[in-house]
A tleap script that builds the chain and sets N, CA, C and O, in Angstrom:
source leaprc.protein.ff14SB
mol = sequence {
  NMET ALA LEU ILE ILE THR ASP THR PHE GLN
  ARG MET LEU ASN ALA ALA ALA ARG MET VAL
  SER GLY THR ARG LYS PHE ASP ARG ASP VAL
  SER GLN LEU LEU HIE SER GLU LEU HIE TRP
  LEU ASP ILE PRO GLN SER VAL GLN TYR LYS
  LEU ARG VAL ILE ALA HIE ARG CYS LEU GLN
  ASN LYS ALA PRO GLN TYR LEU MET ASP CYS
  CYS THR ARG THR SER ASP VAL SER SER ARG
  GLN ARG LEU ARG SER ALA ASN ARG HIE GLN
  LEU MET ILE PRO LEU HIE ARG CYS SER THR
  PHE GLY ARG GLY ALA PHE SER ILE ALA GLY
  PRO MET GLU TRP ASN SER LEU PRO ASP SER
  LEU ARG ASP PRO ALA ARG CYS THR ASP SER
  PHE ARG SER ALA LEU LYS THR HIE LEU PHE
  ALA THR CGLN
}
set mol.1.N position { 0.814 -1.146 0.076 }
set mol.1.CA position { 0.319 -0.120 -0.034 }
set mol.1.C position { 0.720 1.478 0.632 }
set mol.1.O position { -0.003 2.420 0.955 }
set mol.2.N position { 1.927 1.323 0.659 }
set mol.2.CA position { 2.895 2.202 1.377 }
set mol.2.C position { 3.709 2.645 -0.217 }
set mol.2.O position { 4.345 3.699 -0.211 }
set mol.3.N position { 3.674 2.043 -1.176 }
set mol.3.CA position { 3.986 1.250 -2.114 }
set mol.3.C position { 3.742 2.178 -2.798 }
set mol.3.O position { 4.152 3.334 -2.694 }
set mol.4.N position { 2.809 1.565 -3.812 }
set mol.4.CA position { 1.394 2.487 -4.464 }
set mol.4.C position { 1.337 3.904 -3.948 }
set mol.4.O position { 1.540 4.801 -4.767 }
set mol.5.N position { 1.152 4.135 -3.024 }
set mol.5.CA position { 0.892 5.595 -2.735 }
set mol.5.C position { 2.239 6.847 -3.043 }
set mol.5.O position { 2.069 7.984 -3.484 }
set mol.6.N position { 3.862 6.049 -2.561 }
set mol.6.CA position { 4.780 7.077 -3.334 }
set mol.6.C position { 4.724 6.891 -3.960 }
set mol.6.O position { 4.376 7.970 -4.439 }
set mol.7.N position { 4.791 5.585 -5.550 }
set mol.7.CA position { 4.548 5.564 -6.620 }
set mol.7.C position { 3.192 7.276 -7.055 }
set mol.7.O position { 3.539 8.344 -7.560 }
set mol.8.N position { 2.681 7.133 -6.896 }
set mol.8.CA position { 1.890 8.027 -7.283 }
set mol.8.C position { 2.374 9.577 -6.825 }
set mol.8.O position { 1.893 10.512 -7.464 }
set mol.9.N position { 2.831 9.716 -6.294 }
set mol.9.CA position { 3.394 10.734 -5.053 }
set mol.9.C position { 4.657 11.526 -5.728 }
set mol.9.O position { 5.041 12.691 -5.629 }
set mol.10.N position { 5.306 10.004 -6.706 }
set mol.10.CA position { 6.411 10.298 -7.311 }
set mol.10.C position { 6.428 10.633 -9.043 }
set mol.10.O position { 7.092 11.348 -9.795 }
set mol.11.N position { 5.430 9.787 -9.156 }
set mol.11.CA position { 4.759 10.866 -11.180 }
set mol.11.C position { 4.406 12.171 -10.878 }
set mol.11.O position { 4.673 12.969 -11.777 }
set mol.12.N position { 3.548 12.930 -9.235 }
set mol.12.CA position { 2.711 13.953 -9.184 }
set mol.12.C position { 4.226 14.563 -9.339 }
set mol.12.O position { 4.235 15.353 -10.284 }
set mol.13.N position { 4.787 14.512 -9.065 }
set mol.13.CA position { 6.019 15.389 -8.897 }
set mol.13.C position { 6.845 14.816 -10.259 }
set mol.13.O position { 6.111 15.358 -11.085 }
set mol.14.N position { 7.548 14.319 -10.835 }
set mol.14.CA position { 7.827 14.282 -12.226 }
set mol.14.C position { 7.251 15.323 -13.114 }
set mol.14.O position { 7.803 16.252 -13.704 }
set mol.15.N position { 5.628 14.831 -13.057 }
set mol.15.CA position { 4.610 15.877 -13.834 }
set mol.15.C position { 4.870 17.380 -13.416 }
set mol.15.O position { 4.842 18.283 -14.253 }
set mol.16.N position { 5.223 17.685 -11.554 }
set mol.16.CA position { 5.571 18.790 -11.372 }
set mol.16.C position { 7.278 19.266 -12.328 }
set mol.16.O position { 7.695 20.377 -12.656 }
set mol.17.N position { 7.575 18.593 -12.421 }
set mol.17.CA position { 8.773 18.962 -12.822 }
set mol.17.C position { 9.157 19.344 -14.613 }
set mol.17.O position { 9.871 20.165 -15.189 }
set mol.18.N position { 7.998 17.952 -15.131 }
set mol.18.CA position { 8.349 18.408 -16.426 }
set mol.18.C position { 7.598 20.153 -16.869 }
set mol.18.O position { 8.020 21.006 -17.650 }
set mol.19.N position { 6.012 20.137 -15.725 }
set mol.19.CA position { 6.233 21.339 -16.108 }
set mol.19.C position { 6.624 22.431 -15.907 }
set mol.19.O position { 6.426 23.419 -16.615 }
set mol.20.N position { 7.323 22.355 -14.748 }
set mol.20.CA position { 8.150 23.484 -14.475 }
set mol.20.C position { 9.164 23.864 -15.289 }
set mol.20.O position { 9.409 25.012 -15.660 }
set mol.21.N position { 9.912 22.584 -15.633 }
set mol.21.CA position { 11.131 23.226 -16.994 }
set mol.21.C position { 10.399 22.950 -18.586 }
set mol.21.O position { 10.948 23.464 -19.560 }
set mol.22.N position { 9.178 22.139 -18.768 }
set mol.22.CA position { 8.998 22.823 -20.026 }
set mol.22.C position { 8.562 21.559 -20.901 }
set mol.22.O position { 7.703 21.320 -21.750 }
set mol.23.N position { 9.850 20.702 -20.100 }
set mol.23.CA position { 9.210 19.316 -21.332 }
set mol.23.C position { 8.458 18.879 -21.331 }
set mol.23.O position { 7.504 19.061 -20.574 }
set mol.24.N position { 8.612 17.751 -22.577 }
set mol.24.CA position { 7.165 16.309 -22.456 }
set mol.24.C position { 7.901 15.609 -21.512 }
set mol.24.O position { 8.931 15.443 -20.858 }
set mol.25.N position { 6.372 15.181 -21.935 }
set mol.25.CA position { 5.760 13.551 -20.868 }
set mol.25.C position { 7.145 12.279 -21.265 }
set mol.25.O position { 7.950 11.738 -20.507 }
set mol.26.N position { 6.972 12.168 -22.569 }
set mol.26.CA position { 8.156 11.384 -22.363 }
set mol.26.C position { 9.926 11.277 -22.880 }
set mol.26.O position { 10.555 10.350 -23.390 }
set mol.27.N position { 10.319 12.643 -22.484 }
set mol.27.CA position { 11.070 13.618 -23.016 }
set mol.27.C position { 11.901 12.081 -21.274 }
set mol.27.O position { 11.323 11.293 -20.525 }
set mol.28.N position { 13.561 12.521 -21.495 }
set mol.28.CA position { 14.141 11.038 -20.933 }
set mol.28.C position { 14.643 12.094 -19.664 }
set mol.28.O position { 14.273 13.264 -19.765 }
set mol.29.N position { 15.383 11.747 -18.606 }
set mol.29.CA position { 16.198 12.110 -17.514 }
set mol.29.C position { 15.829 13.079 -16.610 }
set mol.29.O position { 16.565 13.950 -16.146 }
set mol.30.N position { 14.431 12.862 -16.330 }
set mol.30.CA position { 13.615 13.378 -15.372 }
set mol.30.C position { 14.209 13.413 -13.779 }
set mol.30.O position { 14.260 14.368 -13.004 }
set mol.31.N position { 14.739 11.673 -13.547 }
set mol.31.CA position { 14.875 12.451 -12.438 }
set mol.31.C position { 16.465 13.193 -12.727 }
set mol.31.O position { 16.681 13.688 -11.621 }
set mol.32.N position { 17.423 13.462 -13.415 }
set mol.32.CA position { 18.186 14.154 -13.757 }
set mol.32.C position { 17.656 15.403 -13.570 }
set mol.32.O position { 18.295 16.069 -12.755 }
set mol.33.N position { 16.783 15.899 -14.009 }
set mol.33.CA position { 16.364 17.688 -13.981 }
set mol.33.C position { 15.358 18.126 -12.667 }
set mol.33.O position { 14.759 19.146 -12.327 }
set mol.34.N position { 15.503 16.998 -12.233 }
set mol.34.CA position { 14.903 16.627 -10.220 }
set mol.34.C position { 16.065 16.955 -9.904 }
set mol.34.O position { 16.018 18.014 -9.277 }
set mol.35.N position { 17.065 16.592 -10.018 }
set mol.35.CA position { 18.923 17.021 -8.611 }
set mol.35.C position { 18.806 17.416 -9.404 }
set mol.35.O position { 17.665 17.865 -9.513 }
set mol.36.N position { 19.495 17.593 -10.345 }
set mol.36.CA position { 20.576 18.415 -10.575 }
set mol.36.C position { 20.430 20.636 -10.787 }
set mol.36.O position { 21.159 21.601 -10.558 }
set mol.37.N position { 18.447 20.286 -11.568 }
set mol.37.CA position { 18.324 21.808 -11.849 }
set mol.37.C position { 17.375 22.103 -10.533 }
set mol.37.O position { 17.206 23.214 -10.031 }
set mol.38.N position { 16.965 21.228 -10.217 }
set mol.38.CA position { 15.877 21.352 -9.461 }
set mol.38.C position { 15.894 21.935 -7.702 }
set mol.38.O position { 15.090 22.602 -7.051 }
set mol.39.N position { 17.395 21.225 -7.331 }
set mol.39.CA position { 17.006 20.974 -6.256 }
set mol.39.C position { 15.700 19.499 -5.478 }
set mol.39.O position { 15.369 19.592 -4.296 }
set mol.40.N position { 15.343 18.718 -6.064 }
set mol.40.CA position { 14.257 17.505 -5.506 }
set mol.40.C position { 14.334 16.708 -5.404 }
set mol.40.O position { 14.821 15.995 -6.282 }
set mol.41.N position { 13.858 16.198 -4.122 }
set mol.41.CA position { 14.364 14.888 -3.473 }
set mol.41.C position { 13.285 14.220 -4.156 }
set mol.41.O position { 12.097 14.464 -3.947 }
set mol.42.N position { 13.702 13.411 -4.938 }
set mol.42.CA position { 11.949 12.092 -4.281 }
set mol.42.C position { 11.795 11.629 -3.991 }
set mol.42.O position { 12.674 10.831 -3.666 }
set mol.43.N position { 10.354 11.375 -3.624 }
set mol.43.CA position { 9.278 10.976 -2.579 }
set mol.43.C position { 10.045 10.495 -1.543 }
set mol.43.O position { 9.924 11.072 -0.463 }
set mol.44.N position { 11.360 8.895 -1.687 }
set mol.44.CA position { 11.499 8.534 -0.289 }
set mol.44.C position { 12.289 8.931 0.267 }
set mol.44.O position { 12.307 8.861 1.496 }
set mol.45.N position { 13.390 9.589 -0.560 }
set mol.45.CA position { 13.857 10.673 -0.290 }
set mol.45.C position { 13.597 12.224 1.244 }
set mol.45.O position { 14.096 12.668 2.278 }
set mol.46.N position { 12.478 12.399 0.288 }
set mol.46.CA position { 11.787 14.224 1.468 }
set mol.46.C position { 11.193 12.841 1.701 }
set mol.46.O position { 11.506 12.313 0.633 }
set mol.47.N position { 10.547 11.910 2.385 }
set mol.47.CA position { 9.540 11.037 3.497 }
set mol.47.C position { 11.165 11.128 4.639 }
set mol.47.O position { 10.982 11.891 5.587 }
set mol.48.N position { 12.248 10.630 4.622 }
set mol.48.CA position { 13.788 10.818 5.004 }
set mol.48.C position { 14.164 12.338 5.881 }
set mol.48.O position { 14.198 12.586 7.086 }
set mol.49.N position { 14.384 13.071 4.822 }
set mol.49.CA position { 14.341 14.057 5.239 }
set mol.49.C position { 13.404 14.394 6.390 }
set mol.49.O position { 13.714 14.403 7.582 }
set mol.50.N position { 11.548 14.823 5.568 }
set mol.50.CA position { 11.696 15.384 7.474 }
set mol.50.C position { 11.667 14.344 8.065 }
set mol.50.O position { 12.271 14.738 9.062 }
set mol.51.N position { 11.334 12.729 8.392 }
set mol.51.CA position { 11.860 12.691 9.231 }
set mol.51.C position { 13.246 12.663 10.292 }
set mol.51.O position { 13.421 12.407 11.484 }
set mol.52.N position { 13.730 12.897 9.643 }
set mol.52.CA position { 15.563 13.542 10.003 }
set mol.52.C position { 14.830 14.757 10.519 }
set mol.52.O position { 14.274 14.687 11.615 }
set mol.53.N position { 14.802 15.525 10.026 }
set mol.53.CA position { 14.488 17.147 10.650 }
set mol.53.C position { 14.043 17.379 11.693 }
set mol.53.O position { 14.281 18.093 12.666 }
set mol.54.N position { 12.637 15.951 11.036 }
set mol.54.CA position { 11.777 16.565 12.992 }
set mol.54.C position { 12.599 15.656 13.910 }
set mol.54.O position { 12.331 16.212 14.974 }
set mol.55.N position { 13.318 14.764 14.205 }
set mol.55.CA position { 14.063 14.390 15.183 }
set mol.55.C position { 15.597 15.402 14.581 }
set mol.55.O position { 16.643 14.765 14.705 }
set mol.56.N position { 15.678 16.116 14.283 }
set mol.56.CA position { 16.872 16.738 15.318 }
set mol.56.C position { 15.632 17.973 16.220 }
set mol.56.O position { 15.754 18.352 17.385 }
set mol.57.N position { 14.564 18.353 15.290 }
set mol.57.CA position { 14.583 19.519 16.354 }
set mol.57.C position { 13.657 19.061 17.639 }
set mol.57.O position { 13.141 19.970 18.289 }
set mol.58.N position { 13.419 17.688 18.041 }
set mol.58.CA position { 13.111 16.914 18.808 }
set mol.58.C position { 13.818 16.901 19.501 }
set mol.58.O position { 13.370 16.712 20.632 }
set mol.59.N position { 15.400 17.079 19.399 }
set mol.59.CA position { 16.959 17.162 20.214 }
set mol.59.C position { 16.849 18.578 20.398 }
set mol.59.O position { 17.827 18.995 21.017 }
set mol.60.N position { 16.528 18.930 20.280 }
set mol.60.CA position { 17.317 20.330 20.426 }
set mol.60.C position { 15.613 21.524 21.092 }
set mol.60.O position { 15.607 22.727 21.356 }
set mol.61.N position { 14.491 20.549 21.146 }
set mol.61.CA position { 13.279 20.943 22.341 }
set mol.61.C position { 12.601 22.614 21.681 }
set mol.61.O position { 12.057 23.615 22.145 }
set mol.62.N position { 13.078 22.073 20.287 }
set mol.62.CA position { 12.200 23.087 18.824 }
set mol.62.C position { 10.968 22.153 18.785 }
set mol.62.O position { 10.191 22.367 17.855 }
set mol.63.N position { 10.680 21.213 19.590 }
set mol.63.CA position { 9.397 20.346 18.828 }
set mol.63.C position { 7.913 20.498 19.932 }
set mol.63.O position { 7.807 21.044 21.031 }
set mol.64.N position { 7.126 19.929 19.274 }
set mol.64.CA position { 5.622 19.678 20.243 }
set mol.64.C position { 6.231 18.331 21.146 }
set mol.64.O position { 6.840 17.327 20.776 }
set mol.65.N position { 5.837 18.728 22.309 }
set mol.65.CA position { 6.478 17.572 23.303 }
set mol.65.C position { 5.959 16.037 23.274 }
set mol.65.O position { 6.623 15.208 23.896 }
set mol.66.N position { 4.873 15.654 22.621 }
set mol.66.CA position { 4.239 14.455 22.232 }
set mol.66.C position { 5.683 13.410 21.161 }
set mol.66.O position { 5.858 12.193 21.226 }
set mol.67.N position { 6.522 14.472 20.239 }
set mol.67.CA position { 7.017 14.071 19.120 }
set mol.67.C position { 8.512 13.961 20.156 }
set mol.67.O position { 9.404 13.113 20.135 }
set mol.68.N position { 8.317 15.346 21.141 }
set mol.68.CA position { 10.059 14.918 21.754 }
set mol.68.C position { 9.246 13.667 22.665 }
set mol.68.O position { 8.417 13.023 22.022 }
set mol.69.N position { 9.388 13.400 23.711 }
set mol.69.CA position { 9.132 12.143 24.279 }
set mol.69.C position { 9.210 10.505 22.996 }
set mol.69.O position { 9.723 9.441 23.345 }
set mol.70.N position { 8.724 10.685 21.915 }
set mol.70.CA position { 9.088 10.016 21.280 }
set mol.70.C position { 11.010 9.097 20.396 }
set mol.70.O position { 11.331 8.089 19.768 }
set mol.71.N position { 11.766 10.547 21.068 }
set mol.71.CA position { 12.465 10.180 21.252 }
set mol.71.C position { 13.818 10.779 22.148 }
set mol.71.O position { 14.402 11.817 22.460 }
set mol.72.N position { 13.844 8.917 22.345 }
set mol.72.CA position { 15.256 9.101 23.647 }
set mol.72.C position { 16.273 8.969 23.973 }
set mol.72.O position { 16.512 7.763 23.911 }
set mol.73.N position { 17.526 9.765 24.490 }
set mol.73.CA position { 18.411 9.204 23.771 }
set mol.73.C position { 18.925 8.270 24.944 }
set mol.73.O position { 18.791 8.190 26.165 }
set mol.74.N position { 19.574 7.616 23.935 }
set mol.74.CA position { 20.734 6.304 24.468 }
set mol.74.C position { 21.468 6.202 25.625 }
set mol.74.O position { 21.644 5.324 26.469 }
set mol.75.N position { 22.044 7.896 25.360 }
set mol.75.CA position { 23.248 8.285 27.274 }
set mol.75.C position { 22.212 8.753 28.220 }
set mol.75.O position { 22.642 8.824 29.372 }
set mol.76.N position { 20.497 9.225 28.016 }
set mol.76.CA position { 19.774 9.758 29.021 }
set mol.76.C position { 19.190 7.749 29.979 }
set mol.76.O position { 18.512 7.770 31.006 }
set mol.77.N position { 19.644 6.376 29.336 }
set mol.77.CA position { 19.266 5.896 29.137 }
set mol.77.C position { 19.913 5.121 30.367 }
set mol.77.O position { 21.045 4.851 29.964 }
set mol.78.N position { 19.786 4.649 31.592 }
set mol.78.CA position { 20.916 3.836 32.338 }
set mol.78.C position { 21.848 3.266 32.546 }
set mol.78.O position { 22.985 3.429 32.988 }
set mol.79.N position { 21.088 2.384 32.081 }
set mol.79.CA position { 21.676 0.688 31.548 }
set mol.79.C position { 22.422 0.693 30.438 }
set mol.79.O position { 23.290 -0.133 30.158 }
set mol.80.N position { 21.772 2.498 29.199 }
set mol.80.CA position { 22.863 1.953 27.951 }
set mol.80.C position { 23.845 3.394 27.883 }
set mol.80.O position { 24.226 4.090 26.941 }
set mol.81.N position { 24.025 3.455 29.227 }
set mol.81.CA position { 25.187 4.390 29.020 }
set mol.81.C position { 26.687 4.471 29.426 }
set mol.81.O position { 27.307 5.519 29.604 }
set mol.82.N position { 27.223 3.092 29.559 }
set mol.82.CA position { 28.571 3.030 28.736 }
set mol.82.C position { 28.581 2.105 27.417 }
set mol.82.O position { 29.429 1.396 26.876 }
set mol.83.N position { 27.058 2.489 27.117 }
set mol.83.CA position { 27.221 1.600 25.362 }
set mol.83.C position { 27.982 2.550 24.188 }
set mol.83.O position { 27.802 3.765 24.264 }
set mol.84.N position { 28.928 1.952 22.979 }
set mol.84.CA position { 29.276 3.085 22.192 }
set mol.84.C position { 28.592 4.515 22.082 }
set mol.84.O position { 28.925 5.696 22.190 }
set mol.85.N position { 27.347 3.695 21.782 }
set mol.85.CA position { 25.710 4.467 20.289 }
set mol.85.C position { 25.869 5.660 21.838 }
set mol.85.O position { 25.724 6.782 21.352 }
set mol.86.N position { 26.065 5.792 23.187 }
set mol.86.CA position { 25.130 7.317 23.825 }
set mol.86.C position { 26.646 7.317 23.471 }
set mol.86.O position { 26.812 6.178 23.908 }
set mol.87.N position { 27.773 7.633 23.075 }
set mol.87.CA position { 28.818 8.939 22.649 }
set mol.87.C position { 28.281 8.649 21.507 }
set mol.87.O position { 29.100 7.865 21.026 }
set mol.88.N position { 27.247 8.796 20.587 }
set mol.88.CA position { 26.792 8.901 19.295 }
set mol.88.C position { 26.155 9.735 18.491 }
set mol.88.O position { 26.178 10.049 17.301 }
set mol.89.N position { 25.185 10.201 20.120 }
set mol.89.CA position { 23.781 10.948 19.570 }
set mol.89.C position { 22.780 10.089 19.232 }
set mol.89.O position { 21.799 10.396 18.555 }
set mol.90.N position { 23.112 8.569 19.888 }
set mol.90.CA position { 21.308 7.847 19.010 }
set mol.90.C position { 21.023 8.071 19.554 }
set mol.90.O position { 21.146 8.846 20.502 }
set mol.91.N position { 20.154 7.058 18.913 }
set mol.91.CA position { 17.783 7.753 19.822 }
set mol.91.C position { 17.372 6.213 20.528 }
set mol.91.O position { 17.430 5.138 19.932 }
set mol.92.N position { 17.134 6.328 21.321 }
set mol.92.CA position { 16.527 4.240 20.977 }
set mol.92.C position { 15.159 4.018 20.651 }
set mol.92.O position { 14.154 4.714 20.793 }
set mol.93.N position { 15.391 2.695 20.103 }
set mol.93.CA position { 14.709 2.685 19.401 }
set mol.93.C position { 13.446 1.780 20.333 }
set mol.93.O position { 13.868 0.959 21.147 }
set mol.94.N position { 12.083 1.939 20.204 }
set mol.94.CA position { 11.432 0.656 21.149 }
set mol.94.C position { 10.897 -0.470 20.744 }
set mol.94.O position { 10.622 -0.403 19.545 }
set mol.95.N position { 10.686 -1.264 21.122 }
set mol.95.CA position { 10.433 -2.415 20.327 }
set mol.95.C position { 8.197 -2.590 20.177 }
set mol.95.O position { 7.131 -2.426 20.771 }
set mol.96.N position { 8.870 -3.036 18.878 }
set mol.96.CA position { 7.440 -2.758 18.830 }
set mol.96.C position { 6.472 -4.789 18.132 }
set mol.96.O position { 7.043 -5.854 17.898 }
set mol.97.N position { 5.461 -4.554 18.075 }
set mol.97.CA position { 4.828 -5.727 16.966 }
set mol.97.C position { 4.344 -5.674 15.494 }
set mol.97.O position { 4.921 -6.386 14.672 }
set mol.98.N position { 3.527 -5.035 15.188 }
set mol.98.CA position { 3.121 -5.399 14.400 }
set mol.98.C position { 4.780 -4.667 13.017 }
set mol.98.O position { 4.989 -3.457 12.921 }
set mol.99.N position { 5.760 -5.878 12.085 }
set mol.99.CA position { 6.448 -5.664 11.065 }
set mol.99.C position { 5.817 -4.618 9.817 }
set mol.99.O position { 6.717 -4.393 9.008 }
set mol.100.N position { 4.815 -4.079 9.528 }
set mol.100.CA position { 4.060 -3.457 9.003 }
set mol.100.C position { 3.704 -1.663 9.199 }
set mol.100.O position { 4.171 -0.530 9.078 }
set mol.101.N position { 2.821 -2.256 9.487 }
set mol.101.CA position { 2.013 -0.899 10.626 }
set mol.101.C position { 3.683 -0.108 11.718 }
set mol.101.O position { 4.113 1.034 11.555 }
set mol.102.N position { 4.258 -1.148 12.714 }
set mol.102.CA position { 4.494 -0.313 13.114 }
set mol.102.C position { 5.830 0.640 12.798 }
set mol.102.O position { 6.006 1.781 13.227 }
set mol.103.N position { 6.670 -0.081 11.986 }
set mol.103.CA position { 7.280 0.714 11.450 }
set mol.103.C position { 7.276 2.331 10.838 }
set mol.103.O position { 8.289 3.026 10.755 }
set mol.104.N position { 5.996 2.724 10.461 }
set mol.104.CA position { 5.960 3.755 10.151 }
set mol.104.C position { 4.496 4.727 10.977 }
set mol.104.O position { 3.403 5.181 10.638 }
set mol.105.N position { 5.208 4.659 12.000 }
set mol.105.CA position { 4.825 5.101 13.047 }
set mol.105.C position { 6.000 6.054 13.953 }
set mol.105.O position { 6.870 5.322 14.423 }
set mol.106.N position { 6.161 7.286 14.230 }
set mol.106.CA position { 6.954 8.517 14.415 }
set mol.106.C position { 8.031 8.038 15.844 }
set mol.106.O position { 8.913 8.851 16.119 }
set mol.107.N position { 7.965 7.102 16.474 }
set mol.107.CA position { 8.305 6.801 17.663 }
set mol.107.C position { 9.154 5.436 16.762 }
set mol.107.O position { 10.373 5.600 16.804 }
set mol.108.N position { 8.949 4.827 16.390 }
set mol.108.CA position { 9.853 4.099 15.745 }
set mol.108.C position { 10.806 3.915 14.079 }
set mol.108.O position { 11.730 3.298 13.550 }
set mol.109.N position { 9.898 4.817 13.863 }
set mol.109.CA position { 10.828 5.264 11.919 }
set mol.109.C position { 11.613 7.101 12.307 }
set mol.109.O position { 12.343 7.391 11.359 }
set mol.110.N position { 11.602 8.009 13.165 }
set mol.110.CA position { 11.857 8.292 13.512 }
set mol.110.C position { 13.159 8.309 14.777 }
set mol.110.O position { 13.578 9.378 15.221 }
set mol.111.N position { 13.613 7.158 15.177 }
set mol.111.CA position { 15.189 7.307 16.293 }
set mol.111.C position { 15.454 5.843 15.082 }
set mol.111.O position { 16.433 5.239 15.520 }
set mol.112.N position { 15.076 5.329 14.149 }
set mol.112.CA position { 15.734 4.680 12.630 }
set mol.112.C position { 16.175 5.669 11.899 }
set mol.112.O position { 17.375 5.750 11.634 }
set mol.113.N position { 15.376 6.472 11.509 }
set mol.113.CA position { 15.951 7.562 10.817 }
set mol.113.C position { 17.505 8.240 11.092 }
set mol.113.O position { 18.579 8.433 10.522 }
set mol.114.N position { 16.958 8.407 12.109 }
set mol.114.CA position { 18.177 8.934 12.643 }
set mol.114.C position { 19.369 8.328 13.075 }
set mol.114.O position { 20.336 9.078 12.942 }
set mol.115.N position { 19.633 7.201 13.557 }
set mol.115.CA position { 20.656 6.629 13.879 }
set mol.115.C position { 21.051 5.855 13.027 }
set mol.115.O position { 21.834 4.920 13.194 }
set mol.116.N position { 20.244 6.383 11.503 }
set mol.116.CA position { 20.857 6.270 10.113 }
set mol.116.C position { 22.160 6.820 9.900 }
set mol.116.O position { 23.273 6.298 9.827 }
set mol.117.N position { 21.775 7.939 9.822 }
set mol.117.CA position { 22.816 9.368 9.789 }
set mol.117.C position { 23.845 9.323 9.911 }
set mol.117.O position { 23.913 9.744 11.066 }
set mol.118.N position { 25.262 9.049 9.502 }
set mol.118.CA position { 26.662 9.201 9.864 }
set mol.118.C position { 27.071 10.256 11.102 }
set mol.118.O position { 26.598 11.241 11.669 }
set mol.119.N position { 27.599 9.877 11.121 }
set mol.119.CA position { 28.496 10.357 12.652 }
set mol.119.C position { 28.239 12.064 12.589 }
set mol.119.O position { 27.723 12.809 13.422 }
set mol.120.N position { 28.925 12.397 11.008 }
set mol.120.CA position { 29.107 14.004 11.281 }
set mol.120.C position { 27.404 14.712 10.906 }
set mol.120.O position { 27.316 15.895 10.577 }
set mol.121.N position { 26.537 14.092 10.979 }
set mol.121.CA position { 25.265 14.670 10.732 }
set mol.121.C position { 24.371 14.819 11.990 }
set mol.121.O position { 23.606 15.700 12.383 }
set mol.122.N position { 24.793 13.532 12.501 }
set mol.122.CA position { 23.957 13.057 14.218 }
set mol.122.C position { 24.192 14.180 15.152 }
set mol.122.O position { 23.287 14.233 15.985 }
set mol.123.N position { 25.213 15.219 15.324 }
set mol.123.CA position { 25.068 16.242 16.315 }
set mol.123.C position { 24.343 17.039 16.462 }
set mol.123.O position { 24.200 18.054 15.780 }
set mol.124.N position { 23.316 16.444 18.100 }
set mol.124.CA position { 22.275 18.228 17.919 }
set mol.124.C position { 22.871 18.550 18.106 }
set mol.124.O position { 23.525 17.886 17.302 }
set mol.125.N position { 23.676 19.227 18.601 }
set mol.125.CA position { 23.983 20.905 18.755 }
set mol.125.C position { 24.357 21.550 17.204 }
set mol.125.O position { 25.143 22.498 17.211 }
set mol.126.N position { 23.930 21.170 16.125 }
set mol.126.CA position { 23.845 22.218 15.668 }
set mol.126.C position { 23.421 22.267 14.530 }
set mol.126.O position { 23.086 21.257 13.912 }
set mol.127.N position { 23.353 23.642 13.984 }
set mol.127.CA position { 21.796 24.791 13.907 }
set mol.127.C position { 20.584 24.250 12.935 }
set mol.127.O position { 21.028 23.449 12.112 }
set mol.128.N position { 19.641 24.403 12.855 }
set mol.128.CA position { 19.389 23.563 11.708 }
set mol.128.C position { 19.377 24.132 11.041 }
set mol.128.O position { 19.999 23.453 10.225 }
set mol.129.N position { 19.082 25.303 10.382 }
set mol.129.CA position { 20.153 26.052 8.694 }
set mol.129.C position { 21.106 24.925 8.151 }
set mol.129.O position { 21.070 24.381 7.047 }
set mol.130.N position { 22.212 24.650 9.501 }
set mol.130.CA position { 23.555 23.936 8.511 }
set mol.130.C position { 22.987 22.486 8.230 }
set mol.130.O position { 23.329 21.839 7.241 }
set mol.131.N position { 22.028 21.994 9.251 }
set mol.131.CA position { 21.566 20.211 9.584 }
set mol.131.C position { 20.889 20.312 7.705 }
set mol.131.O position { 21.039 19.451 6.839 }
set mol.132.N position { 20.233 21.525 7.589 }
set mol.132.CA position { 19.333 20.406 6.987 }
set mol.132.C position { 19.904 20.849 5.334 }
set mol.132.O position { 19.591 20.319 4.268 }
set mol.133.N position { 20.995 22.198 5.629 }
set mol.133.CA position { 21.777 21.860 4.086 }
set mol.133.C position { 22.846 20.688 4.221 }
set mol.133.O position { 23.127 20.609 3.025 }
set mol.134.N position { 23.609 19.760 4.805 }
set mol.134.CA position { 23.609 19.441 5.336 }
set mol.134.C position { 23.256 17.373 4.693 }
set mol.134.O position { 23.712 16.529 3.922 }
set mol.135.N position { 22.152 17.579 5.724 }
set mol.135.CA position { 21.306 16.408 5.203 }
set mol.135.C position { 20.881 16.435 3.912 }
set mol.135.O position { 21.283 15.485 3.242 }
set mol.136.N position { 20.528 16.841 3.626 }
set mol.136.CA position { 20.280 17.026 1.587 }
set mol.136.C position { 20.956 17.199 1.051 }
set mol.136.O position { 20.758 17.082 -0.158 }
set mol.137.N position { 22.276 17.610 1.535 }
set mol.137.CA position { 23.662 16.947 0.776 }
set mol.137.C position { 23.743 15.575 0.508 }
set mol.137.O position { 23.930 15.054 -0.591 }
set mol.138.N position { 23.514 14.763 2.115 }
set mol.138.CA position { 23.913 13.971 1.864 }
set mol.138.C position { 22.820 13.210 1.072 }
set mol.138.O position { 23.341 12.550 0.172 }
set mol.139.N position { 22.231 13.158 1.092 }
set mol.139.CA position { 20.869 12.190 0.361 }
set mol.139.C position { 21.211 12.784 -0.705 }
set mol.139.O position { 20.902 11.792 -1.364 }
set mol.140.N position { 21.575 13.513 -1.499 }
set mol.140.CA position { 21.704 13.619 -3.047 }
set mol.140.C position { 22.731 13.359 -3.482 }
set mol.140.O position { 22.870 13.254 -4.701 }
set mol.141.N position { 24.046 13.126 -2.378 }
set mol.141.CA position { 24.989 11.902 -2.423 }
set mol.141.C position { 24.817 10.982 -2.663 }
set mol.141.O position { 25.390 10.322 -3.529 }
set mol.142.N position { 23.712 10.571 -1.746 }
set mol.142.CA position { 23.743 8.776 -2.400 }
set mol.142.C position { 22.083 8.144 -2.778 }
set mol.142.O position { 21.158 7.366 -2.542 }
set mol.143.N position { 22.663 9.226 -3.552 }
set mol.143.CA position { 21.241 8.923 -4.469 }
set mol.143.C position { 22.193 8.347 -6.389 }
set mol.143.O position { 21.496 8.040 -7.356 }
savepdb mol mol.pdb
quit
């Protein structure tokens, strides 16, 4: 189901890119146009971008409380303070039962996306604008 929705949004994004650039429907390299000229991310990367930005805002205490409650630092848990992940600014991923919808909740997806960032980007002390710029550069580099 989620794949169908992202495919639909990706087709809409491609159509918008063609409309903005003035290219025709069957012209090639729409993805090249999206990335290099318009600096737009594909839909799956856009979802990753938003989740990671929200997690960053949670760590800076700039998000609503119900979202900040979902982002617990590993270093804040007494039984995990001596782990290597405590020094790497990682977040706790709570246990979940549903293998399909459970991973889609922010309480699971936010910390998973945050922990998948490279160490250089996972610094919560980094200002929001700097983080967004570096994150977008990272996502374009991994495509």
